[in-house]
C-alpha positions in Angstrom: -0.1 0.1 -0.1 3.0 2.3 0.5 4.4 1.7 -2.8 0.7 2.8 -4.4 1.1 5.8 -2.0 4.4 6.4 -3.1 3.6 6.1 -6.8 0.9 8.6 -6.5 3.2 11.0 -5.2 5.8 10.5 -7.3 3.2 11.9 -10.2 2.3 14.8 -8.0 6.0 16.0 -7.6 6.2 15.9 -11.2 7.7 19.0 -12.7 5.2 18.8 -15.8 2.6 16.7 -16.8 0.1 16.4 -19.1 -1.5 13.0 -18.2 -4.1 12.0 -15.2 -3.6 8.9 -13.3 -6.7 6.7 -12.1 -7.1 4.2 -9.6 -9.3 1.4 -9.9 -11.2 -0.7 -7.6 -14.2 -2.4 -6.8 -17.3 -0.6 -5.0 -16.7 -0.1 -1.5 -13.3 -1.5 -1.3 -12.0 1.8 0.3 -11.1 3.8 -2.1 -12.6 7.0 -1.4 -11.1 6.2 2.6 -7.8 5.6 0.6 -7.9 8.9 -0.8 -8.9 10.8 2.2 -6.7 8.8 4.2 -3.5 8.3 3.4 -3.6 10.4 0.2 -4.9 14.2 0.9 -3.2 14.7 3.6 -0.3 13.7 2.2 -0.6 16.1 -0.9 -1.7 19.3 1.3 1.6 18.8 3.4 4.1 18.7 0.1 5.5 22.2 -0.6 7.5 22.0 -4.1 9.3 25.1 -5.8 8.0 27.1 -3.0 4.5 25.8 -3.2 2.1 24.1 -1.1 -0.7 21.6 -3.4 -4.2 21.8 -2.3 -6.8 19.0 -3.2 -9.9 19.9 -4.9 -12.1 16.6 -4.6 -15.6 16.0 -6.7 -17.7 12.8 -6.4 -18.6 12.5 -9.8 -22.2 10.3 -8.6 -25.1 11.8 -9.8 -23.9 14.6 -12.1 -25.9 14.8 -15.0 -24.4 17.5 -16.9 -21.0 19.2 -17.7 -22.2 22.1 -15.9 -22.3 21.0 -12.7 -18.9 20.4 -12.7 -18.2 23.2 -12.8 -19.8 24.3 -10.3 -18.8 22.0 -7.8 -15.1 23.2 -9.1 -16.3 26.9 -8.1 -18.0 25.6 -4.2 -14.7 23.9 -3.8 -12.0 26.4 -4.8 -14.2 29.4 -3.4 -13.5 27.8 0.3 -9.9 27.8 -0.5 -9.9 31.5 -1.9 -12.2 33.1 0.6 -10.4 34.3 3.4 -13.6 34.4 6.2 -14.3 31.2 5.3 -11.1 29.8 5.3 -10.9 31.2 8.4 -14.4 29.8 9.8 -12.7 26.4 8.7 -9.6 26.6 10.2 -11.4 27.9 13.4 -13.6 25.0 13.5 -11.5 22.5 12.1 -13.5 21.8 8.7 -11.7 20.1 6.5 -14.4 20.3 3.9 -18.0 22.1 2.9 -21.1 20.0 3.6 -23.2 19.4 0.7 -26.1 21.4 1.8 -23.8 24.6 2.5 -22.4 24.0 -1.1 -25.8 24.4 -2.0 -26.2 27.6 -0.4 -22.7 29.4 -1.5 -24.1 27.6 -5.4 -27.5 29.8 -4.9 -25.2 32.9 -3.6 -23.1 32.9 -6.4 -26.6 32.4 -8.8 -28.2 35.8 -7.4 -24.8 37.6 -7.7 -23.6 37.5 -3.9 -20.2 38.6 -4.2 -17.3 37.9 -2.6 -14.4 40.3 -0.9 -16.5 43.4 -2.8 -16.5 41.1 -6.4 -18.3 38.8 -7.9 -17.1 35.5 -8.7 -16.0 33.5 -11.8 -15.5 30.2 -13.0 -12.4 31.8 -14.9 -11.0 32.7 -12.1 -9.9 29.3 -10.9 -9.0 27.5 -14.0 -5.2 28.7 -14.0 -4.8 26.2 -10.7 -1.2 24.9 -10.9 -0.6 24.7 -7.5 -4.1 22.5 -7.0 -5.2 18.9 -7.7 -8.3 17.6 -8.9 -9.1 14.5 -7.8 -13.3 12.9 -9.6 -14.5 10.2 -7.6 -17.4 7.9 -8.8 -16.8 7.9 -12.7 -18.9 5.5 -13.6 -21.9 6.7 -11.2 -22.6 9.7 -13.4 -25.2 10.4 -15.5 -23.5 12.2 -18.4 -21.8 10.1 -21.0 -18.5 9.1 -19.9 -17.0 10.1 -23.0 -17.9 13.4 -22.4 -17.1 13.4 -18.9 -13.2 12.7 -19.6 -12.8 14.7 -22.6 -14.4 17.8 -20.2 -11.4 16.5 -17.3 -8.8 16.0 -20.2 -9.1 20.1 -20.7 -7.7 20.5 -17.4 -5.0 18.2 -18.0 -3.7 18.3 -21.4 -4.2 22.5 -22.0 -3.6 23.6 -18.1 -1.7 20.8 -17.3 -3.4 20.2 -13.5 -2.8 17.3 -11.6 -5.7 14.6 -11.9 -6.6 12.0 -10.0 -9.5 10.0 -11.3 -11.2 7.0 -8.8 -13.4 4.4 -10.3 -14.6 1.1 -10.7 -13.8 0.4 -14.3 -15.6 -3.4 -14.2 -18.8 -1.3 -14.2 -17.6 1.2 -16.2 -17.6 -1.2 -18.6 -20.4 -2.8 -17.9 -22.3 0.5 -18.0 -21.0 1.4 -21.5 -22.2 -1.7 -23.2 -25.6 -1.5 -21.3 -26.6 2.0 -21.6 -29.8 2.5 -24.0 -30.0 -1.0 -24.3 -33.2 -1.3 -26.0 -33.0 1.4 -28.7 -29.8 -0.4 -29.8 -31.5 -3.9 -29.7 -33.8 -2.0 -32.1 -31.8 -0.6 -34.5 -29.9 -3.6 -34.7 -32.7 -5.7 -35.2 -33.2 -3.3 -38.2 -30.1 -3.3 -39.4 -30.1 -7.1 -39.9 -33.5 -7.5 -41.1 -32.0 -4.7 -44.0 -29.2 -7.2 -44.9 -31.3 -10.0 -44.8 -29.7 -11.7 -41.8 -32.7 -11.7 -39.6 -34.5 -14.8 -40.8 -30.9 -16.7 -42.5 -29.9 -19.6 -41.0 -27.0 -19.7 -39.7 -25.2 -21.8 -36.6 -24.9 -18.3 -34.5 -28.1 -17.7 -32.2 -30.2 -14.7 -33.0 -29.4 -13.1 -29.6 -25.3 -13.5 -30.4 -26.1 -11.7 -33.6 -28.0 -8.6 -32.1 -24.9 -8.7 -29.4 -22.2 -8.7 -32.2 -24.0 -5.5 -34.3 -24.9 -3.4 -31.1 -20.7 -3.7 -30.6 -19.8 -3.4 -34.2 -22.2 0.0 -34.6 -22.6 1.1 -30.9 -18.9 0.7 -29.6 -18.1 2.7 -26.8 -16.0 1.0 -25.5 -13.6 1.1 -27.8 -14.1 5.5 -28.0 -13.6 5.1 -23.6 -10.1 3.1 -24.8 -9.3 5.6 -26.7 -9.9 8.8 -24.6 -8.4 6.8 -21.7 -4.9 6.0 -23.6 -4.9 9.7 -24.3 -5.7 10.8 -21.6 -4.6 8.6 -18.5 -0.8 8.0 -17.8 -1.3 5.2 -15.9 -3.9 3.0 -13.7 -3.2 1.7 -10.3 -5.3 -1.4 -8.8 -5.8 -0.7 -5.6 -5.8 -3.6 -3.2 -7.1 -2.5 0.0 -5.4 -3.3 3.2 -8.7 -3.9 4.8 -6.8 -4.7 8.4 -5.9 -0.9 8.6 -9.5 -0.1 7.1 -11.4 -1.7 8.9 -9.4 -0.6 12.4 -10.5 3.1 10.9 -14.2 2.1 10.6 -14.1 1.2 14.3 -13.2 4.5 15.3 -16.4 6.1 14.6 -18.0 3.9 17.7 -15.4 5.3 19.6 -17.9 7.4 22.0 -19.6 3.9 22.7 -17.6 2.6 25.6 -19.3 -0.7 25.7 -19.8 -1.1 22.0 -16.0 -0.1 21.1 -14.5 -2.4 23.8 -16.7 -5.7 21.9 -15.9 -4.9 18.5 -12.2 -4.0 19.9 -12.0 -7.6 21.7 -13.7 -9.4 18.3 -11.9 -7.7 15.4 -10.9 -11.2 14.5 -14.1 -12.2 14.0 -14.9 -9.1 12.0 -11.9 -8.9 10.1 -12.2 -13.3 9.3 -16.1 -13.0 8.2 -15.7 -10.0 6.3 -13.1 -11.9 4.5 -15.2 -15.2 4.1 -17.6 -13.2 2.3 -15.7 -13.4 -0.5 -16.4 -9.8 -1.7 -13.9 -6.7 -0.8 -17.4 -4.2 -0.4 -16.2 -2.3 2.9 -19.6 -0.2 2.5 -21.6 -3.4 3.3 -19.6 -3.9 6.4 -20.3 -0.4 7.4 -23.9 -1.4 7.3 -23.4 -4.2 9.2 -22.3 -2.7 12.2 -24.4 0.1 12.0 -26.8 -2.4 12.0 -25.2 -4.7 15.0 -24.5 -1.6 17.0 -28.7 -1.3 17.4 -28.9 -5.4 18.1 -26.1 -4.7 20.7 -27.8 -1.9 22.4 -31.0 -3.8 22.0 -30.1 -6.8 24.0 -27.5 -5.2 26.7 -30.6 -3.1 27.4 -33.0 -5.9 27.4 -31.2 -8.9 28.3 -27.9 -7.1 29.7 -26.6 -10.6 31.3 -26.8 -12.4 27.4 -23.9 -15.3 27.2 -20.8 -13.6 25.9 -20.4 -16.8 23.0 -24.1 -15.4 22.0 -22.6 -11.8 21.4 -20.1 -13.3 19.3 -22.2 -15.2 17.4 -24.6 -12.4 16.4 -22.2 -10.5 15.4 -20.8 -12.7 13.0 -24.7 -13.6 12.3 -25.4 -9.7 11.6 -22.3 -9.8 8.9 -22.7 -12.4 7.1 -26.2 -12.3 6.3 -25.4 -8.4 5.4 -23.3 -9.4 2.7 -25.3 -12.3 1.6 -28.6 -10.0 1.1 -26.7 -7.0 0.5 -23.8 -8.2 -2.2 -26.5 -9.8 -4.3 -25.4 -13.6 -3.4 -28.9 -14.9 -3.0 -32.3 -13.3 -3.0 -33.6 -12.0 0.1 -36.3 -14.7 0.9 -34.1 -17.5 1.3 -33.7 -17.4 4.8 -37.3 -16.4 5.5 -39.0 -20.2 5.8 -36.7 -20.8 8.7 -38.1 -19.4 11.9 -35.8 -19.9 14.3 -32.6 -21.9 15.0 -34.1 -25.0 15.6 -35.0 -25.3 12.1 -32.1 -24.0 10.9 -29.8 -26.5 13.0 -32.4 -29.6 11.9 -31.6 -29.1 8.4 -27.9 -28.8 8.8 -28.2 -31.6 10.7 -30.6 -33.9 7.9 -27.7 -32.5 5.3 -25.2 -33.2 7.2 -25.9 -36.8 8.5 -28.2 -38.1 5.6 -25.9 -36.2 3.1 -28.9 -34.4 2.0 -28.3 -31.5 -0.9 -31.5 -30.4 -1.0 -30.6 -27.7 1.4 -27.2 -26.7 -0.5 -27.1 -23.4 0.6 -28.0 -23.6 4.2 -25.3 -26.1 5.0 -22.7 -24.0 2.9 -23.5 -20.8 4.8 -23.2 -22.4 7.9 -19.7 -24.0 6.7 -18.3 -20.6 5.3 -19.4 -18.7 8.2 -19.1 -20.7 10.9 -16.0 -22.8 10.4 -13.9 -23.2 13.3 -16.1 -21.6 15.5 -18.5 -23.8 17.5 -21.9 -21.8 18.8 -25.3 -24.1 19.3 -27.4 -20.9 18.3 -26.3 -19.9 14.9 -29.3 -18.5 13.5 -31.2 -15.4 14.9 -34.5 -14.9 13.1 -35.0 -11.4 14.6 -31.6 -10.1 13.3 -32.6 -11.6 10.1 -35.8 -9.9 9.8 -34.0 -6.7 10.4 -31.2 -7.0 7.5 -34.1 -8.4 5.3 -36.9 -5.7 5.9 -34.9 -2.6 7.9 -37.8 -3.6 10.5 -36.6 -4.1 14.0 -39.4 -6.9 15.1 -39.5 -6.5 19.0 -42.1 -9.5 19.5 -39.6 -11.8 17.4 -36.8 -10.3 19.2 -38.5 -11.1 22.9 -39.2 -15.1 21.5 -35.9 -15.2 19.8 -34.0 -14.4 23.4 -36.3 -16.1 26.0 -35.5 -19.4 23.7 -31.7 -18.6 23.9 -31.8 -18.0 27.9 -33.9 -21.0 28.9 -31.7 -23.6 25.6 -28.2 -21.8 25.5 -27.1 -25.0 28.0 -27.5 -28.1 25.2 -27.8 -30.6 28.5 -30.9 -29.2 29.7 -32.9 -29.5 25.9 -35.0 -32.4 26.1 -33.4 -35.7 24.5 -35.4 -35.3 21.3 -34.6 -31.2 20.9 -30.7 -32.7 20.9 -31.5 -35.3 18.4 -33.1 -33.0 16.0 -30.6 -29.7 16.2 -27.3 -31.4 16.9 -25.1 -34.0 15.3 -25.8 -37.0 16.8 -21.7 -37.7 16.6 -21.8 -34.5 19.2 -23.5 -36.5 21.8 -21.0 -38.4 24.1 -20.8 -42.6 23.7 -21.9 -42.9 27.9 -24.9 -40.1 27.0 -26.1 -41.8 23.7 -27.9 -45.0 24.9 -29.6 -42.5 27.1 -30.7 -40.3 25.0 -32.0 -42.6 22.8 -34.1 -44.3 25.7 -35.5 -40.8 26.8 -36.7 -40.4 23.0 -38.2 -43.3 22.8 -40.2 -43.2 26.0 -41.4 -39.5 24.9 -42.7 -41.1 21.1 -44.6 -43.9 23.4 -46.4 -41.7 26.0 -47.0 -39.0 22.9 -45.3 -36.2 24.4 -43.6 -35.1 20.9 -45.8 -33.2 18.2 -46.8 -36.1 15.6 -44.4 -34.1 12.9 -41.7 -34.4 15.5 -42.3 -37.7 15.5 -42.1 -38.6 11.8 -38.7 -36.9 11.8 -37.0 -38.6 14.5 -38.2 -42.4 12.9 -36.0 -40.8 9.9 -33.1 -40.7 12.5 -33.6 -44.4 14.3 -34.5 -45.6 10.9 -30.8 -44.6 9.7 -29.0 -45.7 13.6 -30.6 -48.8 13.1 -29.1 -49.4 9.5 -25.7 -48.0 11.3 -26.0 -50.5 13.8 -25.8 -47.9 16.7 -29.2 -49.1 18.5 -30.1 -52.4 18.5 -34.0 -52.7 17.9 -36.2 -54.1 14.8 -37.2 -51.8 12.4 -40.8 -52.9 12.1 -40.9 -53.0 16.0 -39.8 -49.7 16.2 -42.1 -48.5 13.6 -45.4 -50.0 15.6 -44.0 -47.5 18.6 -43.9 -44.7 16.5 -47.1 -45.2 14.5 -48.6 -45.4 18.0 -47.3 -42.4 19.4 -48.3 -40.4 16.7 -51.9 -41.4 17.7 -51.0 -40.9 20.9 -50.2 -37.1 20.4 -52.8 -36.5 18.1 -55.0 -36.3 20.5 -53.9 -32.8 21.9 -51.9 -31.9 18.6 -52.4 -29.2 16.5 -52.8 -29.5 12.5 -49.7 -29.2 11.2 -50.1 -26.7 7.9 -46.6 -27.0 6.3 -45.7 -30.4 6.1 -43.6 -30.1 3.3 -42.0 -27.8 4.4 -40.9 -29.2 7.8 -40.1 -32.9 5.8 -37.5 -31.0 4.0 -35.8 -30.6 7.1 -34.7 -34.6 6.5 -33.8 -36.5 3.7 -37.0 -39.0 4.0 -36.9 -40.0 0.1 -33.9 -42.4 1.3 -34.8 -44.3 4.0 -37.2 -46.5 2.5 -40.6 -47.9 2.6 -40.8 -47.7 6.4 -40.5 -44.3 6.5 -43.3 -44.1 3.2 -45.6 -45.9 5.9 -44.8 -43.7 8.3 -45.2 -40.5 6.5 -48.6 -41.5 4.9 -50.1 -42.4 8.1 -48.9 -39.2 9.7 -50.9 -37.8 6.5 -53.9 -39.4 7.6 -53.6 -38.7 11.3 -52.7 -35.3 10.0 -56.0 -34.8 7.8 -58.2 -36.0 10.7 -56.6 -33.0 13.2 -57.3 -30.4 9.8 -60.6 -32.2 10.3 -61.0 -31.5 14.1 -60.1 -28.1 13.1 -62.2 -26.8 10.6 -64.9 -28.1 12.4 -64.4 -26.0 15.4 -63.4 -22.7 13.1 -67.4 -23.5 11.6 -69.4 -23.8 15.0 -67.4 -20.4 16.2 -67.9 -18.7 12.8 -71.5 -20.3 12.3 -72.9 -19.6 15.4 -72.7 -15.6 14.5 -75.8 -16.1 11.8 -78.3 -14.3 13.0 -77.7 -12.0 16.0 -73.7 -10.8 15.0 -74.1 -10.4 11.4 -70.6 -8.2 11.4 -68.4 -10.7 13.3 -69.9 -13.3 11.0 -69.3 -11.6 7.5 -65.3 -10.0 9.1 -64.3 -13.9 9.9 -65.6 -15.8 7.2 -64.4 -12.8 4.5 -60.8 -13.7 6.2 -60.5 -17.2 7.1 -63.1 -19.0 5.1 -63.1 -17.9 1.5 -60.7 -20.4 0.3 -61.3 -23.5 2.5 -64.6 -25.8 2.7 -66.2 -24.4 5.6 -69.5 -25.8 4.7 -68.2 -29.5 4.8 -67.8 -29.0 8.6 -71.5 -27.7 9.7 -74.4 -29.7 10.2 -76.6 -28.7 7.0 -80.0 -28.7 9.2 -78.6 -25.7 11.9 -77.3 -23.8 9.3 -80.4 -23.7 7.0 -82.1 -22.7 10.7 -80.0 -20.0 11.0 -79.6 -18.3 7.2 -84.1 -18.4 7.4 -83.7 -16.7 10.9 -81.3 -13.6 9.1 -82.7 -10.5 7.9 -84.1 -10.6 4.1 -81.1 -8.7 3.2 -78.7 -10.6 5.2 -80.2 -13.1 3.3 -78.8 -11.7 0.1 -75.6 -10.5 1.4 -74.6 -14.6 2.2 -76.2 -15.4 -1.3 -73.9 -12.8 -3.0 -70.7 -13.7 -1.0 -71.2 -17.5 -1.6 -71.7 -16.9 -5.3 -68.0 -15.1 -5.5 -66.3 -17.4 -3.4 -67.5 -20.2 -5.8 -66.4 -18.6 -8.8 -62.9 -17.3 -7.3 -61.6 -20.4 -5.1 -63.8 -23.1 -7.4 -61.1 -26.2 -6.7 -60.3 -25.2 -3.2 -63.8 -25.1 -2.0 -65.3 -28.6 -4.1 -65.0 -30.8 -0.6 -68.1 -29.4 0.5 -70.2 -29.1 -2.3 -72.7 -32.2 -0.8 -73.1 -29.7 1.7 -74.4 -27.2 -0.8 -76.5 -29.8 -2.1 -78.1 -31.0 0.7 -78.6 -27.3 1.6 -80.4 -26.9 -1.3 -82.9 -30.0 -1.1 -83.6 -28.6 2.7 -84.2 -24.9 1.7 -86.4 -26.4 -1.5 -88.4 -28.6 1.0 -89.0 -25.9 3.1 -90.0 -23.3 0.6 -92.2 -25.5 -1.3 -96.3 -24.6 -0.9 -95.6 -21.5 1.0 -97.2 -18.6 0.2 -94.9 -16.0 -1.7 -93.7 -13.3 1.0 -90.4 -11.1 0.5 -88.6 -14.1 3.0 -89.6 -16.9 0.8 -88.9 -14.8 -2.5 -85.2 -14.4 -0.8 -84.7 -18.1 0.1 -85.8 -19.1 -3.3 -83.5 -16.8 -4.6 -80.6 -18.3 -2.8 -81.6 -22.3 -3.4 -81.1 -20.9 -7.3 -77.8 -19.4 -6.2 -77.0 -22.4 -4.5 -78.0 -24.5 -7.3 -75.3 -22.6 -9.5 -72.7 -23.2 -7.8 -73.4 -26.8 -7.6 -73.6 -26.8 -11.3 -69.9 -25.3 -11.6 -69.0 -29.2 -10.3 -71.3 -31.1 -12.9 -68.7 -32.8 -15.5 -69.6 -30.9 -18.6 -69.1 -27.9 -16.9 -66.1 -28.5 -15.9 -65.1 -29.5 -19.5 -65.9 -26.7 -21.3 -64.1 -25.2 -19.0 -61.0 -26.7 -19.3 -61.3 -26.0 -23.0 -61.3 -22.5 -22.7 
């Protein structure tokens, strides 16, 4: 790094130059930090031929025309020439003018405000033989790069001003190729068509032909190389000293004693996690450490005695998941279906024990960032939500922290949870038999949720195959099936079976596992029926006395489920017939809309819909017309239309359409 600094200073020291130099590096790698902390001060302390150099720094980020660059130069040079302004800045230790203040100075000039009695003119500042210009973020300007380089060339070639350009040439190349891509594609297609090459048979794919034509006609990259060759004398590749820069980043937390002490103690963890990210983006690291400050403060405030190892793991996880999401390595939704540390570890255990590669990314994430770092609690849902959504969910935070406090000592975990969330080889030989017996006892007595019993059977089958336990698999299967039965008496319906079973490799265990899964699915269906029966009882009891509550819950909970399947038809009729005429019409319209929108989902209830229509028809048969009778008659007709949706000929026609 010192060699790079000296090379840049040699350029500044040269008596005569008619070229600029370029510092090239990736986004977020600390190029601007390098300028501010390694280069600028050294230039400004140099004195050559009786002159002291002054630096003028300009970010081109968002610049939309060349005039804005002139204004930026004017503002930067104004701060050096205005004695009152310079005196103020020196007194207050101000090195640069804040952007908002520059705007005010710019407008002051626009409205004719004078400096030392004379109106300022941009031209007064162009003959700056004691200045060094630094243009940053070249690739982020909204002006054609060729135009900007041509503009800068005026300073370099004609005025011989020392000029440094900081950029990311990789992104610059992408920008040059992708600008106005739709227009370029249209013109390239038009030219190919005129030449008869659009429909011409060739081994080259159409996409490649269009791309080649675009590069031939609109080769901005060549224009860039030509002007760069003329303007840039030397290009330096910036390879940052990350340890030095990271220490500089940590200095911003010096006024937070507890936090900076923790960060300083764990600098190696920060550097290590940053290196494991495989990026050079210090900007993401800065954001991650800012996020960790919030997490650190919240944990220390609400749970001040949190285990030190847990805090270290939170630091690693915050940095790791920030890089994974913000560096574009994965989609934001990659972690969304993992709800807690237990599920995270279950995925890892399955992938390692059964060699299951369906969750390859999670395994690689863990292997990468937690390599040689042992921690039982490695996934924090509240942190994942915070990084992904920018919302600090207090409810999830408290849930996570309570679990951490209660389970950080794995010896206190129930045996079945140890089996599901630890690699079995971490259980010592003298503990293993006791763990197996304890799990088996819990299964026999139905103390574990049915879906967990299914997962545990996979492990027992595996242990039997490896001769780790001496049981007959058929006998064990019988115990587990009976355990599912007993557990189902107090269990709730499991709505995410596929997601739960994805945590283990059930497909590789064999027919016994298939039988257990099928049995569980049958039991789970009965639990679903039980859940819907309870829901139907709760919701339909609001008819006719509490119709607003009925409408609200029905719309939120029952539109796409066959709820009529789970309620007695005669009770349903009694409730509807006692409702007001207006409510009968409203219910009828609601059912019609629901049937059209969720035809397939509510099909299991159609048998009861037919019965309800029959009961209504029997009731109104032979009765004198009243508004109520007419409304019930219309209700019956609507039910008939719903039933017709499920007739074979109607479904066939619908499929044809």
